[in-house]
All heavy atoms as atom14 arrays in JSON, in Angstrom:
{
  "sequence": "MKVVCPVCNRLFEAECSPYKEMYNGIIYYFDTEICQLTFRQNPERFVYHCDKQ",
  "atom14_mask": [
    [1, 1, 1, 1, 1, 1, 1, 1, 0, 0, 0, 0, 0, 0],
    [1, 1, 1, 1, 1, 1, 1, 1, 1, 0, 0, 0, 0, 0],
    [1, 1, 1, 1, 1, 1, 1, 0, 0, 0, 0, 0, 0, 0],
    [1, 1, 1, 1, 1, 1, 1, 0, 0, 0, 0, 0, 0, 0],
    [1, 1, 1, 1, 1, 1, 0, 0, 0, 0, 0, 0, 0, 0],
    [1, 1, 1, 1, 1, 1, 1, 0, 0, 0, 0, 0, 0, 0],
    [1, 1, 1, 1, 1, 1, 1, 0, 0, 0, 0, 0, 0, 0],
    [1, 1, 1, 1, 1, 1, 0, 0, 0, 0, 0, 0, 0, 0],
    [1, 1, 1, 1, 1, 1, 1, 1, 0, 0, 0, 0, 0, 0],
    [1, 1, 1, 1, 1, 1, 1, 1, 1, 1, 1, 0, 0, 0],
    [1, 1, 1, 1, 1, 1, 1, 1, 0, 0, 0, 0, 0, 0],
    [1, 1, 1, 1, 1, 1, 1, 1, 1, 1, 1, 0, 0, 0],
    [1, 1, 1, 1, 1, 1, 1, 1, 1, 0, 0, 0, 0, 0],
    [1, 1, 1, 1, 1, 0, 0, 0, 0, 0, 0, 0, 0, 0],
    [1, 1, 1, 1, 1, 1, 1, 1, 1, 0, 0, 0, 0, 0],
    [1, 1, 1, 1, 1, 1, 0, 0, 0, 0, 0, 0, 0, 0],
    [1, 1, 1, 1, 1, 1, 0, 0, 0, 0, 0, 0, 0, 0],
    [1, 1, 1, 1, 1, 1, 1, 0, 0, 0, 0, 0, 0, 0],
    [1, 1, 1, 1, 1, 1, 1, 1, 1, 1, 1, 1, 0, 0],
    [1, 1, 1, 1, 1, 1, 1, 1, 1, 0, 0, 0, 0, 0],
    [1, 1, 1, 1, 1, 1, 1, 1, 1, 0, 0, 0, 0, 0],
    [1, 1, 1, 1, 1, 1, 1, 1, 0, 0, 0, 0, 0, 0],
    [1, 1, 1, 1, 1, 1, 1, 1, 1, 1, 1, 1, 0, 0],
    [1, 1, 1, 1, 1, 1, 1, 1, 0, 0, 0, 0, 0, 0],
    [1, 1, 1, 1, 0, 0, 0, 0, 0, 0, 0, 0, 0, 0],
    [1, 1, 1, 1, 1, 1, 1, 1, 0, 0, 0, 0, 0, 0],
    [1, 1, 1, 1, 1, 1, 1, 1, 0, 0, 0, 0, 0, 0],
    [1, 1, 1, 1, 1, 1, 1, 1, 1, 1, 1, 1, 0, 0],
    [1, 1, 1, 1, 1, 1, 1, 1, 1, 1, 1, 1, 0, 0],
    [1, 1, 1, 1, 1, 1, 1, 1, 1, 1, 1, 0, 0, 0],
    [1, 1, 1, 1, 1, 1, 1, 1, 0, 0, 0, 0, 0, 0],
    [1, 1, 1, 1, 1, 1, 1, 0, 0, 0, 0, 0, 0, 0],
    [1, 1, 1, 1, 1, 1, 1, 1, 1, 0, 0, 0, 0, 0],
    [1, 1, 1, 1, 1, 1, 1, 1, 0, 0, 0, 0, 0, 0],
    [1, 1, 1, 1, 1, 1, 0, 0, 0, 0, 0, 0, 0, 0],
    [1, 1, 1, 1, 1, 1, 1, 1, 1, 0, 0, 0, 0, 0],
    [1, 1, 1, 1, 1, 1, 1, 1, 0, 0, 0, 0, 0, 0],
    [1, 1, 1, 1, 1, 1, 1, 0, 0, 0, 0, 0, 0, 0],
    [1, 1, 1, 1, 1, 1, 1, 1, 1, 1, 1, 0, 0, 0],
    [1, 1, 1, 1, 1, 1, 1, 1, 1, 1, 1, 0, 0, 0],
    [1, 1, 1, 1, 1, 1, 1, 1, 1, 0, 0, 0, 0, 0],
    [1, 1, 1, 1, 1, 1, 1, 1, 0, 0, 0, 0, 0, 0],
    [1, 1, 1, 1, 1, 1, 1, 0, 0, 0, 0, 0, 0, 0],
    [1, 1, 1, 1, 1, 1, 1, 1, 1, 0, 0, 0, 0, 0],
    [1, 1, 1, 1, 1, 1, 1, 1, 1, 1, 1, 0, 0, 0],
    [1, 1, 1, 1, 1, 1, 1, 1, 1, 1, 1, 0, 0, 0],
    [1, 1, 1, 1, 1, 1, 1, 0, 0, 0, 0, 0, 0, 0],
    [1, 1, 1, 1, 1, 1, 1, 1, 1, 1, 1, 1, 0, 0],
    [1, 1, 1, 1, 1, 1, 1, 1, 1, 1, 0, 0, 0, 0],
    [1, 1, 1, 1, 1, 1, 0, 0, 0, 0, 0, 0, 0, 0],
    [1, 1, 1, 1, 1, 1, 1, 1, 0, 0, 0, 0, 0, 0],
    [1, 1, 1, 1, 1, 1, 1, 1, 1, 0, 0, 0, 0, 0],
    [1, 1, 1, 1, 1, 1, 1, 1, 1, 0, 0, 0, 0, 0]
  ],
  "atom14_positions": [
    [[13.6, -33.29, 5.65], [14.77, -33.11, 6.43], [14.4, -32.16, 7.6], [13.89, -31.06, 7.35], [15.89, -32.53, 5.55], [16.94, -31.7, 6.19], [18.26, -31.15, 5.14], [17.48, -29.78, 4.31], [0.0, 0.0, 0.0], [0.0, 0.0, 0.0], [0.0, 0.0, 0.0], [0.0, 0.0, 0.0], [0.0, 0.0, 0.0], [0.0, 0.0, 0.0]],
    [[14.7, -32.6, 8.78], [14.52, -31.71, 9.93], [15.74, -30.76, 10.15], [16.87, -31.1, 9.97], [14.33, -32.57, 11.22], [13.08, -33.32, 11.21], [12.68, -33.72, 12.62], [11.43, -34.61, 12.59], [10.23, -33.86, 12.82], [0.0, 0.0, 0.0], [0.0, 0.0, 0.0], [0.0, 0.0, 0.0], [0.0, 0.0, 0.0], [0.0, 0.0, 0.0]],
    [[15.35, -29.5, 10.35], [16.33, -28.4, 10.56], [15.9, -27.58, 11.81], [14.72, -27.66, 12.24], [16.46, -27.51, 9.31], [17.01, -28.28, 8.15], [15.19, -26.84, 9.0], [0.0, 0.0, 0.0], [0.0, 0.0, 0.0], [0.0, 0.0, 0.0], [0.0, 0.0, 0.0], [0.0, 0.0, 0.0], [0.0, 0.0, 0.0], [0.0, 0.0, 0.0]],
    [[16.8, -26.78, 12.3], [16.52, -25.88, 13.43], [16.55, -24.43, 12.95], [17.61, -24.12, 12.25], [17.52, -26.16, 14.55], [17.28, -25.14, 15.67], [17.41, -27.57, 15.08], [0.0, 0.0, 0.0], [0.0, 0.0, 0.0], [0.0, 0.0, 0.0], [0.0, 0.0, 0.0], [0.0, 0.0, 0.0], [0.0, 0.0, 0.0], [0.0, 0.0, 0.0]],
    [[15.55, -23.71, 13.24], [15.62, -22.29, 12.77], [16.7, -21.61, 13.61], [16.68, -21.72, 14.82], [14.28, -21.67, 13.12], [14.17, -19.93, 12.8], [0.0, 0.0, 0.0], [0.0, 0.0, 0.0], [0.0, 0.0, 0.0], [0.0, 0.0, 0.0], [0.0, 0.0, 0.0], [0.0, 0.0, 0.0], [0.0, 0.0, 0.0], [0.0, 0.0, 0.0]],
    [[17.61, -20.9, 12.95], [18.79, -20.18, 13.68], [18.23, -19.07, 14.59], [19.02, -18.63, 15.44], [19.67, -19.75, 12.6], [18.78, -19.64, 11.38], [17.67, -20.69, 11.55], [0.0, 0.0, 0.0], [0.0, 0.0, 0.0], [0.0, 0.0, 0.0], [0.0, 0.0, 0.0], [0.0, 0.0, 0.0], [0.0, 0.0, 0.0], [0.0, 0.0, 0.0]],
    [[17.09, -18.54, 14.37], [16.59, -17.43, 15.11], [15.81, -17.85, 16.35], [16.18, -17.4, 17.41], [15.72, -16.52, 14.28], [15.08, -15.36, 14.94], [16.5, -15.96, 13.05], [0.0, 0.0, 0.0], [0.0, 0.0, 0.0], [0.0, 0.0, 0.0], [0.0, 0.0, 0.0], [0.0, 0.0, 0.0], [0.0, 0.0, 0.0], [0.0, 0.0, 0.0]],
    [[14.84, -18.7, 16.18], [14.03, -19.1, 17.39], [14.37, -20.52, 17.9], [13.77, -20.95, 18.88], [12.55, -19.01, 17.02], [12.02, -20.3, 15.83], [0.0, 0.0, 0.0], [0.0, 0.0, 0.0], [0.0, 0.0, 0.0], [0.0, 0.0, 0.0], [0.0, 0.0, 0.0], [0.0, 0.0, 0.0], [0.0, 0.0, 0.0], [0.0, 0.0, 0.0]],
    [[15.36, -21.2, 17.25], [15.76, -22.55, 17.67], [14.65, -23.57, 17.68], [14.69, -24.58, 18.44], [16.41, -22.48, 19.09], [17.65, -21.73, 19.01], [18.44, -21.92, 18.12], [17.87, -20.86, 20.03], [0.0, 0.0, 0.0], [0.0, 0.0, 0.0], [0.0, 0.0, 0.0], [0.0, 0.0, 0.0], [0.0, 0.0, 0.0], [0.0, 0.0, 0.0]],
    [[13.63, -23.43, 16.79], [12.59, -24.44, 16.75], [12.89, -25.48, 15.68], [13.41, -25.12, 14.54], [11.29, -23.71, 16.37], [10.03, -24.63, 16.46], [8.82, -23.75, 16.2], [8.38, -23.74, 14.79], [7.53, -24.67, 14.31], [6.91, -25.48, 15.08], [7.17, -24.56, 13.04], [0.0, 0.0, 0.0], [0.0, 0.0, 0.0], [0.0, 0.0, 0.0]],
    [[12.69, -26.73, 15.96], [12.87, -27.8, 15.08], [11.68, -27.98, 14.1], [10.5, -27.92, 14.57], [13.13, -29.14, 15.86], [13.33, -30.38, 14.98], [14.77, -30.26, 14.38], [13.33, -31.63, 15.92], [0.0, 0.0, 0.0], [0.0, 0.0, 0.0], [0.0, 0.0, 0.0], [0.0, 0.0, 0.0], [0.0, 0.0, 0.0], [0.0, 0.0, 0.0]],
    [[11.82, -28.06, 12.81], [10.74, -28.17, 11.85], [11.3, -28.92, 10.63], [12.47, -29.06, 10.38], [10.22, -26.83, 11.58], [11.1, -25.89, 10.82], [10.96, -25.72, 9.45], [12.04, -25.15, 11.5], [11.89, -24.85, 8.74], [12.87, -24.33, 10.86], [12.81, -24.22, 9.47], [0.0, 0.0, 0.0], [0.0, 0.0, 0.0], [0.0, 0.0, 0.0]],
    [[10.33, -29.24, 9.77], [10.66, -29.88, 8.47], [10.96, -28.77, 7.45], [10.11, -27.88, 7.15], [9.49, -30.67, 7.91], [9.22, -31.9, 8.75], [10.28, -33.05, 8.5], [11.01, -32.98, 7.47], [10.37, -33.94, 9.35], [0.0, 0.0, 0.0], [0.0, 0.0, 0.0], [0.0, 0.0, 0.0], [0.0, 0.0, 0.0], [0.0, 0.0, 0.0]],
    [[12.2, -28.78, 6.86], [12.58, -27.71, 5.92], [11.66, -27.64, 4.69], [11.36, -26.59, 4.18], [14.04, -27.99, 5.5], [0.0, 0.0, 0.0], [0.0, 0.0, 0.0], [0.0, 0.0, 0.0], [0.0, 0.0, 0.0], [0.0, 0.0, 0.0], [0.0, 0.0, 0.0], [0.0, 0.0, 0.0], [0.0, 0.0, 0.0], [0.0, 0.0, 0.0]],
    [[11.16, -28.79, 4.25], [10.29, -28.92, 3.08], [8.97, -28.25, 3.33], [8.24, -27.83, 2.4], [10.03, -30.39, 2.72], [11.3, -31.13, 2.27], [12.1, -31.7, 3.42], [11.64, -31.68, 4.54], [13.19, -32.1, 3.07], [0.0, 0.0, 0.0], [0.0, 0.0, 0.0], [0.0, 0.0, 0.0], [0.0, 0.0, 0.0], [0.0, 0.0, 0.0]],
    [[8.59, -27.99, 4.57], [7.32, -27.35, 4.91], [7.39, -25.84, 4.95], [6.34, -25.24, 5.2], [6.78, -27.88, 6.28], [6.43, -29.72, 6.22], [0.0, 0.0, 0.0], [0.0, 0.0, 0.0], [0.0, 0.0, 0.0], [0.0, 0.0, 0.0], [0.0, 0.0, 0.0], [0.0, 0.0, 0.0], [0.0, 0.0, 0.0], [0.0, 0.0, 0.0]],
    [[8.57, -25.26, 4.89], [8.72, -23.84, 4.9], [9.2, -23.26, 3.69], [10.23, -23.7, 3.05], [9.66, -23.52, 6.06], [9.87, -22.12, 6.18], [0.0, 0.0, 0.0], [0.0, 0.0, 0.0], [0.0, 0.0, 0.0], [0.0, 0.0, 0.0], [0.0, 0.0, 0.0], [0.0, 0.0, 0.0], [0.0, 0.0, 0.0], [0.0, 0.0, 0.0]],
    [[8.61, -22.11, 3.17], [9.08, -21.48, 2.02], [10.28, -20.46, 2.35], [10.79, -19.84, 1.48], [7.91, -20.72, 1.5], [7.09, -20.35, 2.77], [7.3, -21.54, 3.71], [0.0, 0.0, 0.0], [0.0, 0.0, 0.0], [0.0, 0.0, 0.0], [0.0, 0.0, 0.0], [0.0, 0.0, 0.0], [0.0, 0.0, 0.0], [0.0, 0.0, 0.0]],
    [[10.57, -20.34, 3.63], [11.53, -19.32, 4.07], [12.99, -19.94, 4.15], [13.24, -20.7, 5.01], [11.1, -18.79, 5.41], [9.65, -18.35, 5.38], [8.73, -18.94, 6.14], [9.26, -17.21, 4.63], [7.39, -18.56, 6.11], [7.93, -16.86, 4.52], [7.02, -17.48, 5.37], [5.7, -17.17, 5.22], [0.0, 0.0, 0.0], [0.0, 0.0, 0.0]],
    [[13.84, -19.43, 3.25], [15.2, -19.8, 3.3], [16.08, -18.77, 2.83], [15.66, -17.88, 2.06], [15.46, -21.16, 2.57], [15.09, -21.08, 1.03], [15.31, -22.45, 0.55], [14.96, -22.42, -0.96], [15.16, -23.75, -1.61], [0.0, 0.0, 0.0], [0.0, 0.0, 0.0], [0.0, 0.0, 0.0], [0.0, 0.0, 0.0], [0.0, 0.0, 0.0]],
    [[17.33, -18.74, 3.23], [18.26, -17.67, 2.86], [19.64, -18.28, 2.7], [20.02, -19.05, 3.58], [18.21, -16.67, 4.07], [18.88, -15.38, 3.83], [18.09, -14.35, 3.17], [16.84, -14.48, 3.25], [18.63, -13.44, 2.63], [0.0, 0.0, 0.0], [0.0, 0.0, 0.0], [0.0, 0.0, 0.0], [0.0, 0.0, 0.0], [0.0, 0.0, 0.0]],
    [[20.33, -17.81, 1.71], [21.7, -18.23, 1.46], [22.63, -17.13, 2.13], [22.45, -15.92, 1.94], [22.06, -18.31, -0.09], [23.5, -18.51, -0.36], [24.04, -20.28, -0.31], [23.16, -20.97, -1.69], [0.0, 0.0, 0.0], [0.0, 0.0, 0.0], [0.0, 0.0, 0.0], [0.0, 0.0, 0.0], [0.0, 0.0, 0.0], [0.0, 0.0, 0.0]],
    [[23.58, -17.55, 2.97], [24.48, -16.67, 3.56], [25.82, -17.31, 3.63], [25.89, -18.4, 4.28], [23.9, -16.26, 4.97], [24.85, -15.24, 5.7], [24.84, -13.96, 5.29], [25.68, -15.62, 6.74], [25.64, -12.96, 5.93], [26.57, -14.71, 7.35], [26.41, -13.38, 6.96], [27.3, -12.47, 7.61], [0.0, 0.0, 0.0], [0.0, 0.0, 0.0]],
    [[26.87, -16.75, 3.13], [28.22, -17.25, 3.08], [28.26, -18.75, 2.59], [28.97, -19.58, 3.18], [28.86, -17.25, 4.52], [29.26, -15.86, 4.93], [29.42, -14.9, 4.11], [29.34, -15.62, 6.19], [0.0, 0.0, 0.0], [0.0, 0.0, 0.0], [0.0, 0.0, 0.0], [0.0, 0.0, 0.0], [0.0, 0.0, 0.0], [0.0, 0.0, 0.0]],
    [[27.48, -18.95, 1.56], [27.48, -20.3, 0.9], [26.65, -21.37, 1.66], [26.71, -22.52, 1.28], [0.0, 0.0, 0.0], [0.0, 0.0, 0.0], [0.0, 0.0, 0.0], [0.0, 0.0, 0.0], [0.0, 0.0, 0.0], [0.0, 0.0, 0.0], [0.0, 0.0, 0.0], [0.0, 0.0, 0.0], [0.0, 0.0, 0.0], [0.0, 0.0, 0.0]],
    [[25.9, -20.97, 2.7], [25.19, -21.97, 3.54], [23.72, -21.57, 3.4], [23.4, -20.38, 3.48], [25.6, -21.95, 4.9], [27.06, -22.38, 4.99], [24.72, -22.85, 5.77], [27.71, -22.19, 6.46], [0.0, 0.0, 0.0], [0.0, 0.0, 0.0], [0.0, 0.0, 0.0], [0.0, 0.0, 0.0], [0.0, 0.0, 0.0], [0.0, 0.0, 0.0]],
    [[22.86, -22.58, 3.2], [21.38, -22.28, 3.19], [20.81, -22.4, 4.62], [21.01, -23.41, 5.25], [20.66, -23.13, 2.22], [21.17, -22.98, 0.78], [19.07, -22.93, 2.31], [20.56, -23.96, -0.2], [0.0, 0.0, 0.0], [0.0, 0.0, 0.0], [0.0, 0.0, 0.0], [0.0, 0.0, 0.0], [0.0, 0.0, 0.0], [0.0, 0.0, 0.0]],
    [[20.12, -21.34, 5.08], [19.55, -21.3, 6.42], [18.06, -21.42, 6.13], [17.48, -20.71, 5.31], [19.93, -20.05, 7.13], [21.38, -20.01, 7.53], [22.3, -19.47, 6.71], [21.79, -20.65, 8.74], [23.62, -19.37, 7.05], [23.12, -20.62, 9.04], [24.04, -20.03, 8.28], [25.36, -19.99, 8.65], [0.0, 0.0, 0.0], [0.0, 0.0, 0.0]],
    [[17.31, -22.23, 6.94], [15.92, -22.39, 6.77], [15.24, -21.76, 8.06], [15.79, -21.85, 9.17], [15.52, -23.84, 6.73], [16.0, -24.49, 5.49], [17.24, -25.15, 5.51], [15.31, -24.59, 4.38], [17.79, -25.8, 4.36], [15.7, -25.18, 3.23], [17.03, -25.8, 3.22], [17.38, -26.44, 2.02], [0.0, 0.0, 0.0], [0.0, 0.0, 0.0]],
    [[14.04, -21.17, 7.81], [13.36, -20.47, 8.89], [11.89, -20.9, 8.85], [11.28, -21.2, 7.87], [13.4, -18.88, 8.64], [14.73, -18.35, 8.39], [15.3, -18.25, 7.15], [15.59, -18.1, 9.47], [16.63, -17.78, 6.95], [16.84, -17.63, 9.28], [17.34, -17.46, 8.02], [0.0, 0.0, 0.0], [0.0, 0.0, 0.0], [0.0, 0.0, 0.0]],
    [[11.39, -20.99, 10.08], [10.02, -21.59, 10.19], [8.91, -20.47, 10.05], [7.81, -20.76, 9.76], [9.77, -22.34, 11.53], [9.97, -21.44, 12.79], [10.66, -20.44, 12.67], [9.4, -21.75, 13.78], [0.0, 0.0, 0.0], [0.0, 0.0, 0.0], [0.0, 0.0, 0.0], [0.0, 0.0, 0.0], [0.0, 0.0, 0.0], [0.0, 0.0, 0.0]],
    [[9.31, -19.12, 10.17], [8.35, -18.04, 9.88], [9.09, -17.0, 9.13], [10.38, -16.83, 9.15], [7.82, -17.52, 11.14], [8.98, -16.87, 11.89], [7.21, -18.54, 12.07], [0.0, 0.0, 0.0], [0.0, 0.0, 0.0], [0.0, 0.0, 0.0], [0.0, 0.0, 0.0], [0.0, 0.0, 0.0], [0.0, 0.0, 0.0], [0.0, 0.0, 0.0]],
    [[8.3, -16.13, 8.51], [8.86, -14.95, 7.76], [9.5, -13.97, 8.76], [10.5, -13.35, 8.41], [7.65, -14.26, 7.06], [8.18, -13.07, 6.21], [7.04, -12.4, 5.39], [5.87, -12.63, 5.78], [7.4, -11.69, 4.46], [0.0, 0.0, 0.0], [0.0, 0.0, 0.0], [0.0, 0.0, 0.0], [0.0, 0.0, 0.0], [0.0, 0.0, 0.0]],
    [[8.95, -13.89, 9.95], [9.49, -13.0, 10.93], [10.9, -13.44, 11.23], [11.85, -12.62, 11.4], [8.64, -12.97, 12.2], [7.33, -12.27, 11.88], [9.31, -12.21, 13.37], [6.24, -12.32, 12.96], [0.0, 0.0, 0.0], [0.0, 0.0, 0.0], [0.0, 0.0, 0.0], [0.0, 0.0, 0.0], [0.0, 0.0, 0.0], [0.0, 0.0, 0.0]],
    [[11.16, -14.69, 11.45], [12.54, -15.19, 11.68], [13.47, -14.88, 10.53], [14.54, -14.51, 10.74], [12.52, -16.68, 11.95], [11.7, -17.16, 13.54], [0.0, 0.0, 0.0], [0.0, 0.0, 0.0], [0.0, 0.0, 0.0], [0.0, 0.0, 0.0], [0.0, 0.0, 0.0], [0.0, 0.0, 0.0], [0.0, 0.0, 0.0], [0.0, 0.0, 0.0]],
    [[12.94, -15.06, 9.32], [13.84, -14.8, 8.15], [14.14, -13.27, 8.13], [15.4, -12.87, 7.9], [13.09, -15.18, 6.83], [13.94, -14.94, 5.6], [13.26, -15.38, 4.43], [11.98, -15.36, 4.32], [14.11, -15.79, 3.4], [0.0, 0.0, 0.0], [0.0, 0.0, 0.0], [0.0, 0.0, 0.0], [0.0, 0.0, 0.0], [0.0, 0.0, 0.0]],
    [[13.2, -12.37, 8.38], [13.47, -10.92, 8.35], [14.43, -10.56, 9.48], [15.31, -9.66, 9.21], [12.14, -10.15, 8.45], [11.19, -10.34, 7.22], [9.97, -9.7, 7.5], [11.82, -9.83, 6.02], [0.0, 0.0, 0.0], [0.0, 0.0, 0.0], [0.0, 0.0, 0.0], [0.0, 0.0, 0.0], [0.0, 0.0, 0.0], [0.0, 0.0, 0.0]],
    [[14.31, -11.21, 10.61], [15.18, -10.87, 11.78], [16.58, -11.32, 11.39], [17.58, -10.56, 11.63], [14.72, -11.65, 13.01], [13.39, -11.23, 13.32], [15.69, -11.39, 14.2], [0.0, 0.0, 0.0], [0.0, 0.0, 0.0], [0.0, 0.0, 0.0], [0.0, 0.0, 0.0], [0.0, 0.0, 0.0], [0.0, 0.0, 0.0], [0.0, 0.0, 0.0]],
    [[16.79, -12.46, 10.79], [18.05, -12.94, 10.42], [18.71, -12.0, 9.32], [19.87, -11.63, 9.39], [17.92, -14.36, 9.71], [19.19, -14.94, 9.2], [19.99, -15.65, 10.06], [19.59, -14.82, 7.88], [21.21, -16.19, 9.59], [20.79, -15.36, 7.47], [21.57, -16.05, 8.33], [0.0, 0.0, 0.0], [0.0, 0.0, 0.0], [0.0, 0.0, 0.0]],
    [[17.84, -11.52, 8.39], [18.48, -10.54, 7.39], [19.01, -9.26, 7.98], [19.9, -8.67, 7.47], [17.31, -10.17, 6.4], [17.07, -11.27, 5.43], [15.95, -10.78, 4.42], [15.67, -11.85, 3.51], [14.61, -11.8, 2.63], [13.91, -10.75, 2.72], [14.36, -12.83, 1.81], [0.0, 0.0, 0.0], [0.0, 0.0, 0.0], [0.0, 0.0, 0.0]],
    [[18.46, -8.82, 9.09], [18.86, -7.56, 9.7], [20.23, -7.68, 10.31], [21.04, -6.76, 10.35], [17.86, -7.16, 10.82], [16.57, -6.71, 10.36], [15.61, -6.36, 11.42], [15.78, -6.71, 12.61], [14.49, -5.8, 11.07], [0.0, 0.0, 0.0], [0.0, 0.0, 0.0], [0.0, 0.0, 0.0], [0.0, 0.0, 0.0], [0.0, 0.0, 0.0]],
    [[20.6, -8.89, 10.84], [21.9, -9.08, 11.54], [22.27, -10.57, 11.46], [22.23, -11.27, 12.48], [21.84, -8.54, 12.93], [23.25, -8.59, 13.57], [24.23, -8.96, 12.97], [23.26, -8.34, 14.85], [0.0, 0.0, 0.0], [0.0, 0.0, 0.0], [0.0, 0.0, 0.0], [0.0, 0.0, 0.0], [0.0, 0.0, 0.0], [0.0, 0.0, 0.0]],
    [[22.69, -11.08, 10.28], [22.92, -12.55, 10.16], [24.03, -13.05, 11.05], [24.0, -14.15, 11.57], [23.15, -12.83, 8.7], [23.4, -11.48, 8.16], [22.79, -10.4, 9.09], [0.0, 0.0, 0.0], [0.0, 0.0, 0.0], [0.0, 0.0, 0.0], [0.0, 0.0, 0.0], [0.0, 0.0, 0.0], [0.0, 0.0, 0.0], [0.0, 0.0, 0.0]],
    [[25.03, -12.24, 11.34], [26.17, -12.67, 12.09], [25.79, -13.01, 13.49], [26.43, -13.74, 14.21], [27.26, -11.56, 12.13], [28.06, -11.55, 10.88], [28.78, -12.8, 10.55], [29.53, -13.35, 11.46], [28.75, -13.31, 9.45], [0.0, 0.0, 0.0], [0.0, 0.0, 0.0], [0.0, 0.0, 0.0], [0.0, 0.0, 0.0], [0.0, 0.0, 0.0]],
    [[24.69, -12.49, 14.0], [24.19, -12.74, 15.39], [23.71, -14.19, 15.45], [23.68, -14.74, 16.58], [23.04, -11.8, 15.65], [22.4, -12.03, 16.97], [21.37, -11.0, 17.24], [20.51, -11.43, 18.37], [19.3, -11.01, 18.69], [18.72, -10.15, 17.85], [18.74, -11.43, 19.77], [0.0, 0.0, 0.0], [0.0, 0.0, 0.0], [0.0, 0.0, 0.0]],
    [[23.3, -14.74, 14.27], [22.71, -16.08, 14.34], [23.46, -17.26, 13.79], [23.02, -18.42, 13.86], [21.28, -15.99, 13.65], [20.36, -14.97, 14.23], [20.19, -13.82, 13.7], [19.79, -15.29, 15.47], [19.34, -12.84, 14.19], [18.91, -14.34, 16.05], [18.72, -13.16, 15.39], [0.0, 0.0, 0.0], [0.0, 0.0, 0.0], [0.0, 0.0, 0.0]],
    [[24.59, -16.9, 13.1], [25.4, -18.03, 12.52], [26.44, -18.52, 13.57], [26.92, -17.79, 14.39], [26.06, -17.59, 11.19], [25.04, -17.22, 10.21], [27.04, -16.45, 11.41], [0.0, 0.0, 0.0], [0.0, 0.0, 0.0], [0.0, 0.0, 0.0], [0.0, 0.0, 0.0], [0.0, 0.0, 0.0], [0.0, 0.0, 0.0], [0.0, 0.0, 0.0]],
    [[26.79, -19.8, 13.38], [27.78, -20.46, 14.25], [29.07, -20.47, 13.55], [29.18, -20.89, 12.4], [27.34, -21.8, 14.63], [28.32, -22.57, 15.5], [28.38, -22.3, 16.82], [29.24, -23.47, 14.96], [29.32, -22.95, 17.67], [30.19, -24.15, 15.71], [30.18, -23.83, 17.09], [31.09, -24.52, 17.88], [0.0, 0.0, 0.0], [0.0, 0.0, 0.0]],
    [[30.12, -19.94, 14.19], [31.43, -20.0, 13.54], [32.36, -21.03, 14.27], [32.5, -20.99, 15.45], [32.11, -18.61, 13.72], [31.44, -17.51, 12.97], [31.48, -17.37, 11.64], [30.51, -16.63, 13.47], [30.74, -16.31, 11.25], [30.12, -15.83, 12.36], [0.0, 0.0, 0.0], [0.0, 0.0, 0.0], [0.0, 0.0, 0.0], [0.0, 0.0, 0.0]],
    [[32.89, -21.9, 13.51], [33.84, -22.87, 14.03], [35.24, -22.29, 14.05], [35.63, -21.62, 13.14], [33.89, -24.09, 13.08], [32.4, -25.07, 13.07], [0.0, 0.0, 0.0], [0.0, 0.0, 0.0], [0.0, 0.0, 0.0], [0.0, 0.0, 0.0], [0.0, 0.0, 0.0], [0.0, 0.0, 0.0], [0.0, 0.0, 0.0], [0.0, 0.0, 0.0]],
    [[35.93, -22.34, 15.16], [37.29, -21.89, 15.23], [38.27, -22.84, 14.56], [38.27, -24.04, 14.83], [37.71, -21.78, 16.76], [36.94, -20.68, 17.43], [36.51, -19.7, 16.81], [36.75, -20.85, 18.78], [0.0, 0.0, 0.0], [0.0, 0.0, 0.0], [0.0, 0.0, 0.0], [0.0, 0.0, 0.0], [0.0, 0.0, 0.0], [0.0, 0.0, 0.0]],
    [[38.98, -22.33, 13.57], [39.97, -23.09, 12.83], [41.3, -23.0, 13.62], [41.79, -22.03, 13.95], [40.15, -22.5, 11.45], [38.87, -22.6, 10.65], [39.09, -22.15, 9.24], [37.78, -22.24, 8.42], [37.89, -21.72, 7.1], [0.0, 0.0, 0.0], [0.0, 0.0, 0.0], [0.0, 0.0, 0.0], [0.0, 0.0, 0.0], [0.0, 0.0, 0.0]],
    [[41.86, -24.27, 13.84], [43.14, -24.28, 14.56], [44.15, -24.89, 13.71], [44.0, -25.63, 12.88], [42.84, -25.15, 15.86], [41.98, -24.46, 16.77], [41.68, -25.27, 18.06], [42.52, -26.08, 18.44], [40.69, -24.87, 18.81], [0.0, 0.0, 0.0], [0.0, 0.0, 0.0], [0.0, 0.0, 0.0], [0.0, 0.0, 0.0], [0.0, 0.0, 0.0]]
  ]
}
């Protein structure tokens, strides 16, 4: 499954990366450990929020 790293916006295969994080019930995949650590510091900076109307 192809995913986009929320930190660096790079497209990659999720199965090829050991870096993933559960946040607010959603699993986020990262292409590097540095991206995962950056996400952990401030996850709200990298998540997309849909406006409910």
